[in-house]
VEXBASE-954002 format. One line per 3 residues: number of its first residue (from 1); for each residue x, y, z of N, C-alpha, C. Coordinates in nm, 2 decimals, always signed. Each point is the difference from the previous one (the first is absolute). Layout:
NUM = X Y Z X Y Z X Y Z; ...
//
This chain:
1 = -8.68 +8.30 -16.35 +0.13 +0.11 -0.01 +0.09 -0.06 -0.08; +0.06 +0.11 -0.08 +0.08 -0.06 -0.11 +0.19 +0.07 +0.09; +0.05 -0.03 -0.04 +0.13 -0.02 +0.00 +0.12 +0.11 -0.12
4 = +0.05 +0.11 -0.02 +0.08 +0.07 -0.12 +0.14 -0.06 +0.04; +0.05 -0.07 -0.12 +0.10 -0.02 -0.07 +0.03 +0.05 -0.11; +0.11 +0.12 -0.03 +0.02 +0.04 -0.11 -0.13 +0.07 -0.09
7 = -0.03 -0.04 -0.11 -0.14 +0.01 -0.08 -0.10 -0.13 -0.01; +0.03 -0.08 +0.09 -0.10 -0.13 +0.04 -0.08 +0.06 +0.11; -0.09 -0.05 -0.01 -0.08 -0.06 +0.16 -0.01 -0.16 +0.05
10 = +0.01 -0.03 +0.16 -0.01 -0.14 +0.00 -0.08 -0.01 +0.10; -0.12 -0.09 +0.03 -0.07 -0.03 +0.14 +0.12 +0.01 +0.05; -0.05 +0.02 +0.15 +0.03 -0.01 +0.15 +0.02 -0.20 +0.01
13 = -0.07 -0.06 -0.05 -0.03 -0.15 +0.00 +0.12 -0.07 -0.01; +0.06 +0.06 -0.16 +0.10 -0.07 -0.01 +0.11 +0.02 +0.06; +0.03 +0.11 +0.06 +0.15 +0.03 +0.08 -0.03 -0.08 +0.11
16 = -0.14 -0.04 +0.10 -0.03 -0.05 +0.08 +0.01 -0.17 -0.02; +0.01 -0.02 -0.13 -0.01 -0.17 -0.05 +0.16 -0.01 +0.00; +0.09 +0.10 -0.04 +0.15 -0.04 -0.02 +0.02 +0.04 +0.14
19 = -0.02 +0.03 +0.08 +0.07 +0.01 +0.14 -0.07 -0.13 +0.02; -0.10 -0.03 +0.02 -0.02 -0.14 +0.04 +0.07 -0.15 -0.07; +0.04 +0.05 -0.12 +0.07 -0.10 -0.05 +0.12 -0.02 +0.07
22 = +0.08 +0.07 -0.01 +0.12 +0.03 +0.07 +0.02 -0.11 +0.12; -0.11 +0.02 +0.10 -0.03 -0.02 +0.16 +0.03 -0.21 -0.04; -0.09 +0.03 -0.07 -0.08 -0.14 -0.05 +0.17 -0.06 -0.09
25 = +0.04 +0.05 -0.07 +0.16 -0.04 -0.03 +0.08 -0.08 +0.13; +0.00 +0.15 +0.11 +0.11 -0.09 +0.08 -0.06 -0.10 +0.09; -0.13 -0.05 -0.01 -0.05 -0.04 +0.08 -0.04 -0.17 -0.03
28 = +0.01 +0.00 -0.15 +0.02 -0.11 -0.11 +0.10 -0.05 +0.04; -0.06 -0.15 +0.04 +0.13 -0.15 -0.04 +0.05 +0.00 -0.16; +0.10 -0.03 +0.04 +0.11 -0.04 -0.15 -0.13 -0.14 -0.07
31 = -0.05 +0.05 -0.13 -0.05 -0.18 -0.09 +0.13 -0.05 -0.03; +0.01 -0.11 +0.06 +0.09 -0.04 -0.08 -0.01 -0.03 -0.21; +0.13 +0.03 +0.02 +0.03 -0.05 -0.19 -0.08 -0.11 -0.11
34 = +0.01 -0.11 +0.07 -0.03 -0.08 -0.03 -0.18 -0.07 +0.02; -0.07 +0.12 +0.03 -0.17 +0.04 +0.09 -0.03 +0.08 -0.07; -0.03 +0.04 -0.13 -0.05 +0.11 -0.05 -0.12 +0.04 -0.04
37 = -0.10 +0.05 -0.03 -0.14 +0.01 -0.03 +0.00 -0.01 -0.16; -0.06 -0.07 -0.03 -0.01 -0.05 -0.17 -0.10 +0.13 -0.04; -0.08 +0.00 +0.05 -0.16 +0.11 -0.06 +0.05 +0.08 +0.12
40 = -0.05 +0.12 -0.08 +0.00 +0.15 +0.13 -0.14 +0.05 -0.08; -0.08 +0.05 +0.10 -0.13 +0.08 -0.04 +0.00 +0.12 +0.12; +0.01 +0.13 -0.12 +0.03 +0.09 +0.09 -0.14 +0.14 -0.05
43 = -0.14 -0.03 +0.06 -0.08 +0.13 +0.02 +0.09 +0.11 +0.05; -0.02 +0.13 -0.08 +0.10 +0.09 +0.08 -0.13 +0.14 -0.03; +0.06 +0.07 +0.09 -0.07 +0.20 -0.03 +0.10 +0.07 -0.02
46 = +0.01 +0.09 -0.09 +0.08 +0.09 -0.02 -0.04 +0.16 -0.03; +0.05 +0.04 -0.05 +0.01 +0.13 -0.07 +0.06 +0.03 -0.09; -0.09 +0.09 -0.13 +0.08 -0.03 -0.12 -0.03 +0.19 -0.07
49 = +0.12 +0.05 -0.02 +0.04 +0.11 -0.07 +0.01 -0.01 -0.16; -0.01 +0.12 -0.03 +0.04 +0.01 -0.17 -0.13 +0.01 -0.08; +0.06 +0.05 -0.13 -0.08 -0.03 -0.12 -0.04 +0.12 -0.02
52 = +0.00 +0.04 -0.16 -0.04 +0.13 -0.05 -0.04 -0.06 -0.18; -0.12 +0.07 +0.02 -0.05 +0.01 -0.13 -0.05 +0.16 -0.08; -0.05 -0.02 -0.11 -0.01 +0.17 -0.01 -0.14 +0.03 -0.08
55 = -0.05 +0.14 +0.04 -0.16 -0.01 -0.03 +0.01 +0.09 -0.19; -0.03 -0.12 -0.07 +0.03 +0.01 -0.15 -0.08 +0.16 -0.08; -0.09 +0.03 +0.09 -0.08 +0.11 -0.03 +0.10 +0.17 +0.04
58 = +0.05 -0.03 +0.11 +0.08 +0.10 +0.08 +0.17 +0.03 -0.01; +0.03 -0.13 -0.03 +0.17 -0.02 -0.01 +0.01 -0.02 +0.18; -0.05 +0.03 +0.12 +0.02 +0.01 +0.09 +0.07 -0.16 +0.07
61 = +0.00 -0.02 +0.11 +0.07 -0.12 +0.11 -0.11 -0.02 +0.04; -0.04 -0.14 -0.03 -0.08 -0.06 +0.12 +0.02 -0.11 +0.06; +0.10 +0.03 +0.13 +0.07 -0.12 +0.06 -0.14 -0.06 +0.10
64 = +0.09 -0.11 +0.01 -0.06 -0.16 +0.11 +0.01 +0.06 +0.15; -0.16 +0.02 +0.10 +0.03 +0.00 +0.11 +0.10 -0.15 +0.01; +0.11 +0.05 +0.16 -0.01 -0.08 +0.10 -0.10 -0.07 +0.03
67 = +0.03 -0.14 +0.06 -0.06 -0.08 +0.07 +0.01 -0.14 +0.04; -0.06 -0.07 +0.04 -0.02 -0.10 +0.07 +0.00 -0.07 -0.10; +0.10 -0.15 +0.05 +0.00 -0.10 -0.15 -0.05 -0.12 +0.10
70 = +0.03 -0.11 -0.08 -0.05 -0.16 +0.12 +0.03 -0.09 -0.15; +0.05 -0.10 +0.10 -0.02 -0.13 -0.18 +0.08 -0.11 +0.11; +0.04 -0.11 -0.09 +0.03 -0.15 +0.02 +0.14 +0.01 -0.06
73 = +0.10 -0.09 +0.08 +0.14 -0.03 -0.10 -0.01 -0.17 +0.07; +0.04 -0.06 -0.10 -0.01 -0.14 -0.02 +0.16 -0.05 +0.00; +0.05 -0.05 +0.07 +0.15 -0.06 -0.04 +0.03 -0.15 -0.02
76 = +0.08 -0.04 -0.10 -0.01 -0.15 +0.01 +0.17 +0.00 +0.04; +0.07 -0.07 +0.05 +0.12 -0.03 -0.02 +0.11 -0.05 -0.06; +0.06 +0.01 -0.06 +0.13 -0.08 -0.12 +0.05 -0.06 +0.10
79 = +0.08 +0.07 +0.07 +0.08 -0.02 +0.10 -0.04 +0.07 +0.15; +0.14 -0.02 +0.12 -0.04 +0.10 +0.09 +0.01 +0.18 -0.07; +0.08 -0.02 -0.09 -0.01 +0.17 -0.01 -0.05 +0.07 -0.15
82 = +0.02 -0.11 -0.05 -0.13 +0.05 -0.15 -0.15 -0.07 +0.03; -0.10 +0.11 -0.06 -0.13 -0.01 -0.02 -0.04 +0.03 -0.06; -0.12 -0.06 -0.08 -0.11 +0.03 -0.12 -0.06 +0.10 +0.10
85 = -0.08 +0.12 -0.06 -0.05 +0.07 +0.06 -0.19 +0.06 -0.09; -0.06 +0.01 +0.04 -0.14 -0.01 -0.07 -0.06 +0.17 +0.09; +0.01 +0.04 -0.06 -0.06 +0.18 +0.07 -0.20 +0.04 -0.05
88 = -0.01 +0.01 +0.11 -0.15 +0.08 -0.04 -0.03 +0.13 +0.09; +0.00 +0.15 -0.06 -0.01 +0.10 +0.04 -0.11 +0.09 -0.03; -0.09 +0.05 +0.12 -0.12 +0.11 -0.03 +0.02 +0.13 +0.02
91 = -0.04 +0.07 -0.05 +0.01 +0.17 +0.07 -0.11 +0.04 -0.07; -0.13 +0.06 +0.09 -0.06 +0.11 -0.01 +0.01 +0.14 -0.01; -0.01 +0.05 -0.08 +0.09 +0.15 +0.03 -0.10 +0.12 -0.11
94 = +0.05 +0.10 -0.01 -0.09 +0.06 -0.08 +0.08 +0.12 -0.10; +0.01 +0.04 -0.12 +0.04 +0.07 -0.07 -0.05 +0.17 +0.05; +0.10 +0.03 +0.01 -0.02 +0.15 +0.04 -0.07 +0.09 -0.14
97 = -0.02 +0.10 +0.02 -0.02 +0.13 -0.11 -0.14 +0.08 +0.04; -0.05 +0.06 -0.10 -0.10 +0.08 +0.04 -0.14 -0.07 +0.02; -0.01 -0.12 -0.08 -0.11 -0.12 +0.04 +0.08 -0.11 +0.05
100 = +0.02 -0.04 +0.12 +0.08 -0.14 +0.03 -0.04 -0.09 -0.07; +0.05 -0.15 +0.02 -0.05 -0.09 -0.05 +0.01 -0.11 +0.07; -0.03 -0.05 +0.07 +0.02 -0.17 +0.04 +0.08 -0.11 -0.08
103 = +0.06 -0.06 +0.09 +0.09 -0.08 -0.10 +0.07 -0.10 +0.08; +0.00 -0.14 -0.06 +0.03 -0.11 +0.05 +0.10 -0.06 -0.09; +0.18 -0.03 +0.08 +0.05 +0.01 -0.06 +0.07 -0.15 +0.04
106 = +0.03 -0.12 -0.03 +0.01 -0.10 -0.02 +0.15 -0.09 -0.04; +0.08 -0.07 +0.07 +0.10 -0.02 -0.05 +0.01 -0.19 +0.01; +0.01 -0.12 -0.10 -0.02 -0.10 -0.02 +0.20 -0.04 -0.04
109 = +0.06 -0.03 +0.09 +0.13 -0.04 -0.08 +0.07 -0.09 +0.04; +0.10 -0.09 -0.07 +0.04 -0.15 +0.04 +0.18 +0.08 +0.00; +0.04 -0.13 +0.07 +0.13 +0.06 +0.01 +0.13 -0.11 +0.11
112 = +0.07 +0.10 +0.01 +0.06 -0.08 +0.14 +0.10 +0.10 +0.11; +0.03 -0.09 +0.06 +0.11 +0.07 +0.11 +0.16 -0.06 +0.03; +0.08 +0.04 +0.03 +0.10 -0.02 +0.05 +0.08 +0.00 +0.12
115 = -0.05 -0.05 +0.14 +0.06 +0.06 +0.13 +0.15 -0.03 +0.02; +0.01 +0.12 +0.10 +0.14 -0.03 +0.06 +0.03 -0.08 +0.07; +0.15 -0.06 +0.01 +0.00 -0.18 +0.09 +0.11 +0.06 +0.16
118 = +0.00 +0.14 +0.00 +0.08 +0.02 +0.09 -0.10 -0.07 +0.14; -0.14 +0.02 +0.00 -0.05 -0.01 +0.14 -0.14 -0.05 -0.03; -0.04 -0.08 +0.09 -0.12 -0.09 +0.00 -0.12 +0.09 +0.06
121 = +0.05 +0.09 +0.11 -0.07 +0.06 +0.08 -0.05 +0.10 -0.09; +0.05 +0.11 -0.04 -0.06 +0.13 -0.10 +0.09 -0.07 -0.14; -0.12 -0.05 -0.09 +0.01 -0.03 -0.15 -0.04 +0.16 -0.07
124 = +0.11 +0.03 -0.06 +0.00 +0.11 -0.13 +0.03 -0.08 -0.09; -0.13 +0.07 -0.07 -0.04 -0.06 -0.17 +0.03 +0.11 -0.11; +0.03 -0.02 -0.15 -0.06 +0.09 -0.07 -0.07 -0.08 -0.10
127 = -0.09 +0.03 -0.06 -0.12 -0.07 -0.11 -0.04 +0.12 -0.08; -0.02 -0.07 -0.14 -0.06 +0.02 -0.10 -0.06 -0.07 -0.07; -0.16 +0.07 -0.07 -0.11 -0.01 -0.02 -0.03 +0.03 -0.12
130 = -0.10 -0.08 -0.11 -0.06 +0.05 -0.11 -0.13 -0.02 +0.02; -0.09 +0.07 -0.13 -0.12 -0.04 -0.03 -0.10 +0.09 -0.04; -0.10 +0.06 +0.11 -0.05 +0.07 -0.08 -0.10 +0.10 +0.17
133 = -0.02 +0.10 -0.09 -0.07 +0.14 +0.12 -0.13 +0.02 -0.12; -0.05 +0.00 +0.09 -0.20 +0.00 -0.01 -0.01 +0.17 +0.05; -0.09 +0.13 -0.09 -0.04 +0.09 +0.04 -0.17 -0.01 -0.03
136 = -0.04 +0.04 +0.12 -0.18 -0.03 -0.01 -0.05 +0.15 +0.01; -0.03 +0.04 -0.04 -0.08 +0.15 +0.01 -0.13 -0.02 +0.06; +0.00 +0.03 +0.09 -0.21 -0.01 +0.10 -0.05 +0.13 -0.06
139 = -0.06 +0.01 -0.20 -0.01 +0.10 -0.02 -0.10 -0.08 -0.14; -0.10 +0.03 +0.02 -0.08 -0.10 -0.09 +0.01 +0.02 -0.15; +0.02 -0.12 -0.07 +0.05 +0.05 -0.14 +0.15 -0.05 -0.05
142 = +0.09 +0.06 +0.14 +0.12 +0.03 -0.05 +0.04 -0.15 -0.01; +0.10 -0.01 -0.09 +0.09 -0.15 -0.04 +0.13 -0.01 +0.15; -0.05 -0.18 +0.00 +0.08 +0.00 +0.09 +0.15 -0.07 -0.11
145 = +0.11 +0.10 +0.08 +0.15 -0.06 -0.10 +0.08 -0.12 +0.10; +0.07 -0.06 -0.05 +0.09 -0.09 +0.03 +0.13 -0.02 -0.10; +0.16 +0.06 +0.09 +0.08 +0.02 -0.07 +0.11 -0.10 +0.04
148 = +0.14 +0.00 -0.03 +0.09 -0.10 +0.05 +0.08 +0.05 +0.08; +0.00 -0.05 +0.11 +0.10 +0.05 +0.09 +0.07 -0.05 +0.08; +0.12 +0.01 +0.10 +0.09 -0.03 +0.04 +0.04 +0.02 +0.14
151 = +0.05 -0.04 +0.09 +0.03 +0.04 +0.16 +0.16 +0.01 +0.06; +0.03 +0.03 +0.04 +0.17 -0.04 +0.05 -0.07 +0.08 +0.17; +0.08 -0.11 +0.09 -0.07 -0.01 +0.07 +0.16 -0.07 +0.12
154 = -0.02 +0.06 +0.15 +0.04 -0.07 +0.10 -0.01 +0.05 +0.12; +0.05 -0.08 +0.09 -0.04 +0.00 +0.18 +0.05 -0.07 +0.09; -0.08 -0.08 +0.08 +0.07 -0.05 +0.09 -0.11 -0.12 +0.07
157 = +0.02 -0.15 +0.05 -0.09 -0.09 +0.04 +0.03 -0.02 +0.10; -0.07 +0.00 +0.12 +0.03 +0.00 +0.13 -0.07 -0.14 +0.10; +0.06 -0.13 -0.08 -0.07 -0.13 +0.10 -0.05 +0.05 +0.14
160 = -0.07 -0.03 +0.07 -0.01 +0.03 +0.16 -0.02 -0.16 +0.02; -0.13 -0.08 -0.07 +0.02 -0.14 +0.05 +0.00 -0.11 -0.13; -0.05 -0.11 +0.09 +0.04 -0.11 -0.11 -0.09 +0.01 -0.17
163 = -0.10 +0.09 +0.01 -0.11 +0.00 -0.11 -0.09 +0.15 +0.00; +0.11 +0.10 +0.07 -0.01 +0.18 +0.02 +0.08 +0.07 -0.02; +0.00 +0.10 -0.07 +0.07 +0.12 -0.05 -0.03 +0.09 +0.01
166 = +0.07 +0.14 +0.01 -0.03 +0.13 -0.09 +0.09 +0.07 -0.14; -0.01 +0.01 -0.05 +0.01 +0.06 -0.16 -0.04 +0.14 -0.01; +0.15 +0.10 -0.03 +0.00 +0.12 -0.01 +0.05 -0.02 -0.16
169 = -0.12 +0.05 -0.10 +0.05 +0.01 -0.13 +0.02 +0.14 -0.07; +0.10 +0.08 -0.05 -0.01 +0.11 -0.05 +0.01 -0.01 -0.24; -0.10 +0.04 -0.03 +0.01 -0.03 -0.12 -0.03 +0.09 -0.11
172 = +0.02 +0.04 -0.09 -0.06 +0.05 -0.11 +0.00 -0.02 -0.15; -0.14 +0.04 -0.01 -0.06 -0.07 -0.14 -0.02 +0.06 -0.11; +0.08 -0.01 -0.08 +0.00 +0.07 -0.20 -0.10 -0.04 -0.07
175 = -0.10 +0.02 -0.02 -0.08 -0.03 -0.14 +0.01 +0.09 -0.09; -0.01 -0.08 -0.15 +0.06 +0.07 -0.12 -0.09 +0.05 -0.06; -0.05 +0.14 -0.06 -0.08 +0.05 -0.09 +0.02 +0.04 -0.06
178 = -0.06 +0.07 -0.11 +0.00 +0.06 -0.12 -0.02 +0.17 +0.01; +0.09 +0.04 -0.05 +0.01 +0.15 +0.05 -0.06 +0.09 -0.09; -0.06 -0.06 -0.12 -0.03 +0.04 -0.11 -0.22 -0.06 +0.00
181 = +0.01 -0.02 +0.12 -0.11 -0.12 -0.03 -0.12 +0.09 +0.19; -0.13 -0.05 -0.05 -0.10 +0.09 +0.14 +0.01 -0.15 +0.04; -0.07 +0.07 +0.17 -0.05 -0.15 +0.03 -0.15 +0.02 +0.06
184 = -0.11 -0.13 +0.05 -0.12 +0.05 +0.05 -0.06 +0.07 -0.06; -0.02 -0.03 -0.16 -0.07 +0.02 -0.10 -0.20 -0.03 +0.00; -0.03 +0.04 -0.07 -0.15 -0.05 -0.02 -0.06 +0.06 -0.15
187 = -0.08 -0.10 -0.09 -0.02 +0.10 -0.08 -0.17 -0.02 -0.02; -0.05 +0.10 -0.02 -0.13 +0.09 +0.03 -0.06 +0.03 -0.08; -0.08 -0.10 -0.10 -0.10 +0.04 -0.14 +0.12 +0.04 -0.12
190 = +0.15 -0.03 -0.02 +0.06 -0.03 -0.07 +0.15 +0.12 +0.00; -0.02 +0.09 +0.15 +0.11 +0.08 +0.00 +0.03 -0.06 +0.19; +0.12 +0.01 -0.02 +0.09 -0.06 +0.07 +0.02 +0.11 +0.09
193 = +0.02 -0.06 +0.18 +0.13 +0.13 +0.07 +0.01 -0.08 +0.07; +0.13 +0.03 +0.09 +0.10 -0.08 +0.08 +0.01 +0.09 +0.13; +0.04 -0.06 +0.07 +0.00 +0.12 +0.17 +0.10 -0.02 +0.00
196 = +0.12 -0.05 +0.00 +0.15 +0.04 +0.03 +0.07 -0.01 -0.14; +0.11 -0.01 +0.00 +0.10 +0.00 -0.08 +0.13 -0.03 +0.10; +0.13 -0.05 -0.11 +0.09 -0.10 +0.14 +0.13 +0.16 -0.07
199 = +0.01 +0.00 +0.14 +0.13 +0.07 +0.01 +0.13 -0.01 -0.04; +0.03 -0.11 -0.01 +0.16 -0.05 -0.05 -0.07 -0.16 -0.01; +0.11 -0.06 -0.06 +0.03 -0.14 -0.05 -0.05 -0.09 +0.11
202 = +0.06 +0.03 +0.13 +0.04 -0.09 +0.17 -0.14 +0.07 +0.05; -0.09 -0.03 +0.08 -0.05 +0.02 +0.12 +0.08 -0.09 +0.10; +0.06 +0.08 +0.12 +0.07 -0.04 +0.11 -0.08 +0.01 +0.10
205 = -0.02 -0.13 +0.07 -0.05 +0.03 +0.17 +0.09 -0.09 +0.10; -0.03 +0.11 +0.16 +0.09 -0.05 +0.08 -0.07 -0.10 +0.11; +0.05 -0.11 +0.06 -0.12 -0.04 +0.11 +0.08 -0.05 +0.10
208 = -0.03 +0.02 +0.11 +0.09 -0.01 +0.15 -0.09 -0.14 +0.03; +0.01 -0.10 +0.07 -0.10 -0.10 +0.03 +0.05 -0.07 +0.10; -0.14 -0.05 +0.11 +0.12 -0.09 +0.10 -0.15 -0.13 +0.03
211 = +0.05 -0.12 -0.02 -0.08 -0.12 +0.00 +0.01 -0.09 +0.13; -0.07 -0.10 +0.00 +0.05 -0.10 +0.10 +0.00 -0.15 -0.08; +0.15 -0.03 +0.00 +0.02 -0.13 -0.09 -0.13 -0.13 +0.11
214 = -0.05 -0.06 -0.13 -0.02 -0.15 +0.08 +0.07 -0.10 -0.10; +0.11 -0.05 +0.04 +0.05 -0.09 -0.03 +0.03 -0.18 +0.03; +0.02 -0.05 -0.07 -0.04 -0.16 -0.01 +0.13 -0.06 -0.11
//
């Protein structure tokens, strides 16, 4: 089941997770300021929306279907409130159209976060990462594309025990494309064909994710 907010759809599990996160924050003991996690490993499950291409033969839009995503976030502390961050995300989705095309979208990013100092029970943060986006069509002969990409995100971490917490993360991913270039091309006996064309010079997706932090 999905709930509709504006033009986006999000699964009910995300909202249930947010409610559990709020209850966990109320019950969590305050973490001492001199005893914080030096490393955080956060596997997460999310929901990703957005992404537009164009059909090169008809000039019509070919959008990506909204679908589940999953990944891993690794944080290394500079100090209690600043972290280096490594991020991997994968979404298995489909490009709509007369002949739909299965597509895997992956993001591999590195950057950092800055956390708010107001509370050690609810820890809000803001982060930026940069790296690569990889688009892999599940269609014989079509090339995989790798593009420069970055993300801007924010969320909240809630420590529950000495080594376990939960994290809600909302993020926008921006990939840089060439508006004059086609994507997923293949050459057959000297004749080249391409499955998709970039609609603009940026490819934008949004994600909301909920993960379990393992801290040490």
